[in-house]
C-alpha positions as CSV (number, residue, x, y, z in Angstrom):
1,X,240.2,65.8,-114.2
2,X,241.8,68.6,-112.2
3,X,242.8,67.6,-108.7
4,X,243.4,69.9,-105.8
5,X,247.1,69.1,-105.9
6,X,247.3,70.0,-109.6
7,X,245.4,73.3,-109.0
8,X,247.7,74.2,-106.1
9,X,250.8,73.5,-108.2
10,X,249.7,75.7,-111.0
11,X,248.1,78.5,-109.0
12,X,250.9,79.0,-106.4
13,X,253.4,80.6,-108.9
14,X,250.7,82.9,-110.3
15,X,249.5,84.0,-106.9
16,X,253.1,84.5,-105.8
17,X,253.8,86.8,-108.8
18,X,250.5,88.7,-108.1
19,X,251.5,89.2,-104.5
20,X,254.9,90.5,-105.4
21,X,253.4,92.9,-108.0
22,X,250.9,94.2,-105.4
23,X,253.7,94.7,-102.8
24,X,255.9,96.5,-105.3
25,X,253.2,98.8,-106.5
26,X,252.4,99.8,-102.9
27,X,256.1,100.3,-102.2
28,X,256.5,102.5,-105.3
29,X,253.5,104.6,-104.4
30,X,255.0,105.9,-101.2
31,X,258.5,107.2,-100.8
32,X,260.4,107.2,-97.5
33,X,260.0,111.0,-97.3
34,X,256.2,110.7,-97.6
35,X,256.0,108.0,-95.0
36,X,258.5,109.1,-92.5
37,X,259.0,112.8,-93.1
38,X,262.2,114.6,-93.7
39,X,265.4,112.7,-93.0
40,X,266.5,113.5,-89.5
41,X,270.2,113.2,-90.2
42,X,270.4,116.3,-92.4
43,X,270.3,119.7,-90.8
44,X,267.2,121.7,-91.8
45,X,267.8,124.8,-93.9
46,X,266.2,128.0,-92.8
47,X,264.0,128.6,-89.8
48,X,262.5,125.5,-88.2
49,X,258.8,125.5,-87.3
50,X,257.9,126.1,-83.7
51,X,257.9,123.0,-81.6
52,X,254.5,121.9,-80.2
53,X,253.5,119.5,-77.5
54,X,250.6,117.2,-78.2
55,X,249.1,115.4,-75.2
56,X,246.3,112.8,-75.3
57,X,243.9,112.1,-72.4
58,X,245.0,109.2,-70.1
59,X,244.0,105.8,-71.4
60,X,240.7,104.9,-69.9
61,X,241.0,101.1,-69.4
62,X,244.1,101.0,-67.1
63,X,242.9,104.0,-65.2
64,X,239.5,102.6,-64.5
65,X,240.6,99.0,-63.8
66,X,243.9,99.4,-62.0
67,X,244.3,103.1,-61.2
68,X,247.3,103.2,-63.6
69,X,247.6,106.5,-65.5
70,X,249.0,106.1,-69.0
71,X,249.4,109.5,-70.8
72,X,250.4,109.3,-74.5
73,X,252.2,112.4,-75.8
74,X,254.4,113.5,-78.7
75,X,256.1,116.6,-80.0
76,X,255.8,118.2,-83.4
77,X,259.0,119.7,-84.8
78,X,261.2,118.4,-82.0
79,X,262.9,115.0,-81.4
80,X,263.2,113.5,-77.9
81,X,266.9,112.9,-77.3
82,X,268.9,112.7,-74.0
83,X,271.2,115.5,-75.1
84,X,271.6,118.5,-72.8
85,X,273.3,121.8,-72.5
86,X,273.9,125.0,-74.5
87,X,275.8,123.2,-77.3
88,X,272.8,121.1,-78.1
89,X,270.7,124.2,-78.9
90,X,272.4,124.3,-82.3
91,X,271.4,120.8,-83.2
92,X,269.1,120.5,-86.2
93,X,266.5,119.2,-86.3
94,X,265.7,120.5,-82.9
95,X,266.1,118.2,-79.8
96,X,264.6,118.3,-76.4
97,X,262.8,116.4,-73.6
98,X,259.9,116.9,-71.2
99,X,259.6,117.9,-67.6
100,X,256.8,116.3,-65.6
101,X,255.2,117.7,-62.4
102,X,252.5,115.8,-60.6
103,X,249.9,117.7,-58.5
104,X,251.9,120.9,-58.4
105,X,254.8,119.3,-56.5
106,X,257.8,121.5,-55.8
107,X,259.9,119.0,-57.9
108,X,259.7,117.5,-61.3
109,X,261.5,114.9,-63.4
110,X,262.9,115.0,-66.9
111,X,262.2,112.3,-69.5
112,X,263.8,112.1,-72.9
113,X,262.2,108.8,-74.0
114,X,259.2,110.0,-76.0
115,X,257.2,107.0,-74.7
116,X,253.9,107.4,-72.8
117,X,254.1,108.5,-69.2
118,X,253.0,105.8,-66.8
119,X,252.1,106.8,-63.2
120,X,250.9,104.3,-60.6
121,X,250.4,104.4,-56.9
122,X,248.5,107.7,-56.9
123,X,245.8,107.9,-54.3
124,X,242.2,107.9,-55.4
125,X,240.8,111.3,-56.3
126,X,241.6,114.2,-58.7
127,X,245.1,114.7,-60.0
128,X,246.9,117.1,-62.3
129,X,250.0,116.5,-64.4
130,X,251.9,119.3,-66.0
131,X,254.0,118.3,-69.0
132,X,256.5,120.9,-70.3
133,X,258.3,120.5,-73.6
134,X,261.7,121.9,-73.1
135,X,264.8,122.5,-75.2
136,X,268.2,120.9,-74.4
137,X,268.9,123.8,-72.1
138,X,265.7,123.2,-70.1
139,X,263.9,126.2,-71.4
140,X,260.1,125.7,-71.7
141,X,259.0,125.7,-75.4
142,X,255.4,124.5,-74.9
143,X,253.4,123.0,-72.1
144,X,250.1,121.3,-71.3
145,X,248.1,120.0,-68.3
146,X,246.2,116.8,-68.0
147,X,243.6,116.3,-65.2
148,X,242.0,113.0,-64.3
149,X,240.5,111.2,-61.4
150,X,241.8,107.9,-60.0
151,X,238.7,105.9,-59.0
152,X,238.3,104.6,-55.5
153,X,237.4,101.1,-56.7
154,X,240.6,100.8,-58.8
155,X,242.9,98.1,-57.5
156,X,246.5,99.2,-58.0
157,X,248.6,96.1,-58.5
158,X,251.2,96.9,-55.9
159,X,253.8,94.0,-55.8
160,X,254.8,92.8,-52.4
161,X,258.6,92.8,-51.7
162,X,259.8,90.0,-49.6
163,X,263.3,89.3,-48.3
164,X,264.6,92.8,-48.5
165,X,265.9,94.5,-45.4
166,X,265.5,98.2,-46.2
167,X,267.4,99.3,-43.0
168,X,270.5,97.2,-43.7
169,X,273.7,99.0,-44.7
170,X,275.3,97.8,-47.9
171,X,279.0,97.1,-47.8
């Protein structure tokens, strides 16, 4: 009579081999170039394709529930790297960052992280965010605008700060 222990002892090696073969066949079916694209350590030969900014709509859940604006974005044919100045214009593949302007303010900030923008503390109502894809010399390559409304009923989780004297001089 075959017991559960006997079956497990005999089937475990067979299942292990089957799992390894399945993993190996999947790994062989895709090369690193197919999965990740061109190696980003080798300069591209010839003319590089035009860089393009791709912006998604703000994530609905954090906006509706807390009034927090999360804007996913990425760039095609440009890597986000904190490298600046005229010398960086010759880097291949192309590098750059974004400039972000909220509600047509006279100022903006630069971001080279490539991670989603997170804005919190905006008052309820309509808002507009301009995102500019720029090269290492801060020249605009592409741009896009996102409009959204922060709901009145959203509760922004604003932390309270205690024990900090904002008027005190620091030695």
